[in-house]
N, C-alpha and C positions, 0 to 999 in steps of 0.2 A: 917320213911317216908324221913324224912330230909335225909337220904344215900340215897333211890333209886329216890330219885326224881333230885339229882344237877348235876349227872352225865351226863345224857341222853341232859339235859341242854347246858353243856360244849360241850359235843363233838359233839351237835348235826351237822350233815354236812348241813343242809339245811339253817339253821338260817346262816350261814358263806359265804352262795353263795349265798341268796336272793338277787334281784337284787337291792328291795328299800336300804339294807343294806350295798351295794358295793357302790353305789352312792352317801351315806352322807359322808358329809365331815366329820366330826369328826374318820369316823372307816379307811375314805381312809390315813390321815394322823399321825393314829397311832402309835407310835414311835417303838412300837415293830416290827410291821411287817414291817414297813420302816427299820430297822436295820438288820433285821436276816440276817447273814451271808450268811448260804445256801440258801437263796430264791435271792437274788445280785447276788451271783453268780452264780446262773443256767439262771438267765436272761437273766445276760451276754452274756453267750455263745450261749444260742438259739436265741437273738437278733442279734449276730456276725453272726451265720450261716444262717439265714431269710435272712440277709441283702445281704452274698454274693451270696448265692443259688438267690434271686429276682434279682441284679443285674447282673447275667449268663443269667434268664432268660429276662430279658431285650434287654442285649446286641443281642441274638440269635434271637429276636422278631423283633430287630430295623434292623438286618442284612437281616431278612428274607422278612420286606418291602422294604426296602431298592432296594435288588435283586428284587421283586416283580414289585414295580415301576420303574424299569428300562425298563422290559418285558411290559411294558401295557402302551399303547396309554395314551399320557400326555391330559388331557381337557385342553383347552384350559381360561379357569376360574383360574384353579391353576398354570399359569405358570408367570414368574416374570415379572410386568408390567416396563413399560418406562416410567422413569421421565415426568409429566406433561410439556406440553410447555406453557407460559405466554407471553402472546402478550408484546410486548415495543413498548411505541409509537415511532414515527418517529422525530428523533434530526433534527434540523436545518443544515443546509449546511455553512461549511466556507472553505474557498478559501483562501490562504496565498498567496500573491504576493512578491517576491525578492525585494529589494529595489533596487535603481538604481547601475550600476557598479559605483567602488571607485577604485582611484589609492592610491597604498599604500606610506606610505613616510618614508622614511629611509629603515635600512636593518630588511628584515622579520626573525626576532629573537624571540620564545617564541611563545603566544597565544593571547599577547594582543595588535592589530594591531592599528597603527594608518595613516589614512587616508588623499589625501590631494584631492583639489579640483578637478574635471570632466573637459576635454575640455571646450572649449566653446561654441560648437555646438553640443555639447551632448543631447539628448530628451528619456526622460524614461516616458512611457504614460501606462495606464492600459484601455482595454475595456473588459466591461461585459455585460454576459446577465442573465436576469432571467425572468423564465417563468412564466405567469400565470394559474389561473383552467381555467375550461371548462367555468368556468359560466365569466368568464374575470374581474378574482380579481387577483392584485401584491397582492404574501405575504411578508410581513414586508421584507424587504431588503436596505441594505448600503453598501456604500465603505468606512472605517475608516482605520485611523492609525491604529496602534497596543492599543497604548492608546492614546486620545481625542476624539473629536466631530467628528461626520463623514462627510467626505468630498462631497460626494452625497446620499442621500436619496431617494432612489428610489420610497419605498412606505412605509407608518409608520408601526411600529409595532399593533397597534393596530388595522388596515384592517383584520390582518390574524388574529387576538385572537379573535372578534366579528365582525361578519362581517356583511352587512345590513340586509342582509336575507338569507337564507337557500338555496344552489343553489337546483333547482328543477329538476328535468329531461325536459329536453325542446326539444320540437318538432324538432327544426331546429339543424343545425350544432355548435358546441359548436363555444364559442366567441376565437379567437385566439390571444393575446396580450400576449406582453414581453415587463419589463423594460430592460433599453440601459444608458451602462455608453459610450460612444463615444472618445476616444482620450483624456482622464481624465489623467493630467501630475501630477507627484507625485514625492516626495525625500525621501520617507523612504519606508521602508515594509507596506503594506495596506493589508487590511482584509477586502474581501465580505462576508457576513453573507445574509443570507434567513430563516427565519423562515420556519417551516413545515406548511404545508396546508393538511387542509382535511385529517388528517391523515398521509401524505405522505410529505417523504422530499422533499423538494422544488428545481425544476432543475435551476440549476443553474451553470456556469463558467464564468471565466475573465484569460486572459493574461495579462502578461508586454512584453514590447517591449521596447530595449534600440538601441537605435543607436548616430552614433557618426563620427564625418568625418576630424577629427583631433586627435591630441596626442596618447600617448602611448597605450591605449583601443579605438582603433580604429576600427570601426569593428559596427557588432548590434548582440544580444543577445536577446535572447527572451526566458521563459517559461508559462505553464500554472501553475496558482497558484491551488496549491495545499491542497488536503485534508492532516490537521495533523494527524501524527501514532504514535505510539512507536517502528517500527522497518524500517528502512530504506536500501537499498540500492544502494549508487552510484560507477558509473564508471567510467573514463577516466581522471584521476585527472593527474598531470605533476607537478613536483616538481624537475626538472634537471634546469642547470644553463639557464636565461633567458622566466624558466617559473614560474607565478603565479598561487597559487591555493589556495582560501580562502574557508573554512565552514561557511558558517553561519544557526544557529542556531533559529528559532523563536518559541517562546512559545505562543500563542494566547488564552489560554486557562488561570483559574486564579488560577491554581496547581502546585506549581515551578516544575522543570522536572529535573530530574539527568542522566548527557547524558553521557553514554560510549561509544569508538570508538575501534572498528578493524579495523585494517591496512594489506592490503594485498601487497604486491610488487611482482616485477618480481624475486624474490627469493623464496619467500612465506611471510609469516606473519613476520608482524612489531611487535616486543615489545616496544611502547615508552611512556616512562614516563609523566602523565601529560595526557595521554586520558583514564582517570577513571575520575569520578566522576565529571564530568564539571555540575553545577549550573548554568540554565537558568530558569531566576526570570519570573513570570508573568508579560504578556501584554511587554516583552523585546526580545531581541536578542543579541547574542553571536557571535562574530566571534574569526575563528580557524585559522591560519596559518598553512597550514598541511605542511609546508616545516620546521615547529620547530618541527614535532615529525617525518617524513618521510624526511630529506633533500635528494634531489639526487636522485628523483625514478622517471626514466622515463613513468614508467607505474604505478599508484596507484588506490585501490579501497577501499571506505571505508563504512562499515556499521556503521547507528545511530542508539543505541538503548536508549530510554528513559523511565527512571522509573520514577513515577509519572505522571504529563500531558503530551501531546502528544505532537510532537513539528515536524513544516516543517524544510525543509534541504536542502539546493542548494551549490554547488562550483561554483563561480566565478573563471574561468579559463581560462588566458591570456598570451599570447605568443608578446616576445619582441626578434626579432634577429638581435643582433647590436642597429642601431638606425632605425632599419625599424620595426611598429610594423606586429605580426603575426595572430593576431585573437583576439575576446574574446567573449565568450559565459557563458550561463549559464547550468551547469549540474547538471541536476533533475537526482530525485529516481527513479530507474525500479522496473520491475517486483521481485520479489522475487528471490532465487535460484530453478530451475525447471531441470526437463530434456530434455523440450524443449524452445527455446527461439526465438521469432520473432521480427524481426527489421524493421521498412519501413522509407521510405523517406531519404533513402542513393542514393544523389545523388551524381554519379560521372563524373569528369571530363576530357576531352581528355588523354587516357594513352600516349598517346608518348611525351605528354607535360609535363605529370606524371613523368616520367621516365627520364627526361632530371633534372628537378627539385631538386626530392628528392636523385637524385646521387651528390648534393652539397653538403659540410658541413657544419652541420648545418639547415638542410631541410630534414632529414629524415622522422620527424612526419609532413611534408609538405603533405601527401598524405593519401588515403582513408586505412582504417584499421579495423578489427576490435576483440574489446579487447575482453577473456572470463576469468571469475575470477572463480576457482573452490574452493571453501572454506570446502570443505570437507578432509580426511584422503588419499580418493583413486583417481588418474587420472582418468580423465576424455576422450576419444575417441569419438573428437566431428566430426561429418558431417556435411558440410555448405552447403548449396544450396542458388546459388540467382538466383531473377525470374526478369524479365526485363519487358518491353512494350509487346514483343512477346515472351517471355518465359524463359526458364530457360538457364542460361550463365553458363558456364564450369569458375572456377577458375583457373589459370595458376598451382596452386600448388597441384591441386586433389581435395581439398575441406573436406581432413581427415588427422584432426591434432591431438596428443596429448596435452591436458590442465593439468600442472600439479599442483596436488592436494596443497591448500593452495596459491596460486599463481596468476599473471595475466600473460595469454599469451596473444601475440597479431599476428595475422591474416593478413597479407596484402588482402586487396582487387586489389590493383589495377592492370592493365594488360585485362579488359574488357570494351567490348565499353562504350561512355558516356553518361548518362540518368540515370533516376530514380530506384532505386532496391531494392524490400525487402529482406530481408536476413536471413532464416531459419537456425538453429541450434539445433541439436540434441546430445541427448547423452546417457547410461545409467547411470548417473551419475549426480547430480544435478550441475545446474554453475550459475552465470549471465553473461547478454551481454550487449553490447554498441557497438554502434560504432565512426568511427571519419572520421567528411569527411570535404575538405576542397575547398576554390574557391580564384585564383588565382596562375597561372603560370610564374610570372618574379620576380627573386630573389631581385628586388632592388623594385621593387613596393608592398606596404600593402596588406596585405593579411589577409582572416578571416576563421575562424574556429565553427564546430559547431557538439556536439554529441549528437546525438539520441539515446535513450535507448530503449530497450525491453518494450514491452506494451500488456497488455490481449486482447484479441481477441474484436471485437465490439460485441453491444448489440444494444440494442433499445434505443433512444430518448438523444443523446449526446449531448451536447449543447457545440459547438465550436466557441468561438468567432477568432478574426482574429485581424490583426493591419489594421489602415484604411491606411497605408502605402508600396511601395516597389509593387513587382512581388511576387503575395501569389497565392500558389498552395495546393490545396485538397490531399494528395496522398494515395491510397488502394492498400491493396497486397492483393494474396487469394492464399494461398502457397499452398494449399489441392487440392481445385476443387471450380466451379463456385461459385458466391456467389454476391448478388443483394444489392448495396447502394443504399440508397434513401436519399438526400440532400434537404434542405427547406432551403433558404435563410430568415435574418433577418436583419430589416432595421434600421438603427438611429432612425425613427420614431416612433419605435417600433411595426412596424407591422409584421407577418409571411407571407411572401409571396409564389406564387404557388410554388409546388418541382420540383423535379429533379428525374430522378434514371439514377442508371447506372449496367448493368451487366459487370460483371468481370469475364473472363475466369481462371480456375484453371491455378497455375503455371505463373499468370502474375504479373502485377505492373501495372494501369493503375492513371493517372496523370492529376487533372481540373483546368484550368485557373481560378481562382476566380474575375470577375468583378467589378471594382470599385463602380455602380452605379447599383441598380434594381427597375424597376420602377419611374426612377428621384430621388430615396432614398439612401444615402450614405449604404453600405453593410456593417455588423459590424459582421456579423458570420453565422454561418449554426446549425441547427438540424439535425443529421444523425442517421442512424439506417442500420444495416445489416441484411440480411435474407439470408439461403443457409449455404456452407461452410467454415470454418473461415475466419474472414475478418480481416484486421488490417490497422491502418490509423495513418496518421500524418498530420501536417501544414509542408508544408517548405515556406519559406521566402528568397526572394533573391532583387538585386536593379536591376533597368535596366542599363548597363553598369558602374555598377562597379561589388566591388568583394565582394559584405557581401550576410553572407550567415546564417541561424539559422533554425532550427525544433524546432515546437510545437507538444508535445505528446497529444494523445486524453486522456481525463481525464474521469473515469468511469462515468455510469449515476447515475440519484438518486436512491435512494433504498427508498422500502416504506416500509411497518410496519414490524417487524421481529419478530421471538418467540426465546425465549431462556427457554433449560430445565431446572425446578426447584425441587430441591431435600426437603423435610422436614425434620427435623432431628435437632439433637442440638449436 
């Protein structure tokens, strides 16, 4: 009976395939079943064949799904979402004003200049305006040097950070109030700072004005105090004999700035040792004599790029013809390269007198001109149009020029009737533009020069301070179509007076004389807004009976809360 019972138990298939025994750990790890060669070989072959077959099925299925998805309409819920936008609080407003014009001592070699004293009659002053909120509260604001205690405090910072009471919607009109700095004399680089208020950047602006009636730097120079940036373009410099160009770099931030300069001359890019890696420490100014980097250049444009802290850049350009002063001005940055550039505030003298003056040796740069810089690798065919008080004026050369790539091309603006103009230049290749205007028609007398740069179109609520002295003009141009300009005076007592408006016909330039006083108080500036077609503006400064001339660009308006895309990841 033992022989009849044992064989069925050993060979009984149900016991081998019984689920409980298959999952029993001892039976699953039984060495004979794991190491049996026939079963291992068969299992590997079957697994490989099954894997290949599964991969082919998946590929075919994936291709079918992709084809079907391309034919079926996309559900909006299945589309790729754009990165979300996060609100960034408005920052403070910062305007860096150049220091006084200084006379170089010794031979201008290298990039570490020494300055001599100014003339006995030289004066340098800052005028500034900071607008208050609709509730009549001024933001925390002050005018101060790069380092040190404030020169003028318009409002303490605590007033902006912790207001006495939240501004409630008022039934009446808003309270119009401005903080004003009027004719504050300075002897170094200064900074106007205004804190953000109600999550909006403060509307503020400042301008520096230099005048001298004697010395080699005789004349006038003015510039709007500029918002620091990491990429700036300046055009109009000259390092030829008798011309001095000093680039001043100011860092008003708390972060060191490493600056690199790209130089463009009349014949192309200039590779200059020492133009890279210029360190500008926090709260400091570094001066670079451009003749040490690019000597003998009658036309020179400079691109300033900063890594780290943003910087403000301005070129002090002066002319000396023998012993006769030929002018002084601050060359401020213009708009970045674009296919269209507009320059306004181009005031041209009598064409006959200019022709006689510029024909004399050494006076070729005593006439008005437009300088075009093409930084890219392709030449630019530029069409130039000139718009005056009564419409477009034709240039003697036809108005179409070819500007060489990597170089600075100069186009004479002489030969048109005297008066203020707006210059519009366009091409299919990006370029920068700046003009040169002069004052003075006698070679034996001192003359002056100014360099208005291309600017952006006007928007709403530009703060435009103006110096207190001299003849002052608001110059507006509308090259494309009719525009309406509103301008509201701001007086020295901080009051915002009744405004006015001007309708400017398309293709014309308008000039508005700035009065000395409004309602018994000295005028210190304007609030300007534009509507309609694109309009451009500048401030033109002259001296009654003198040869002084300078221009001031209109600074961009204040910005509110911005939004930036945010991507989550690692």
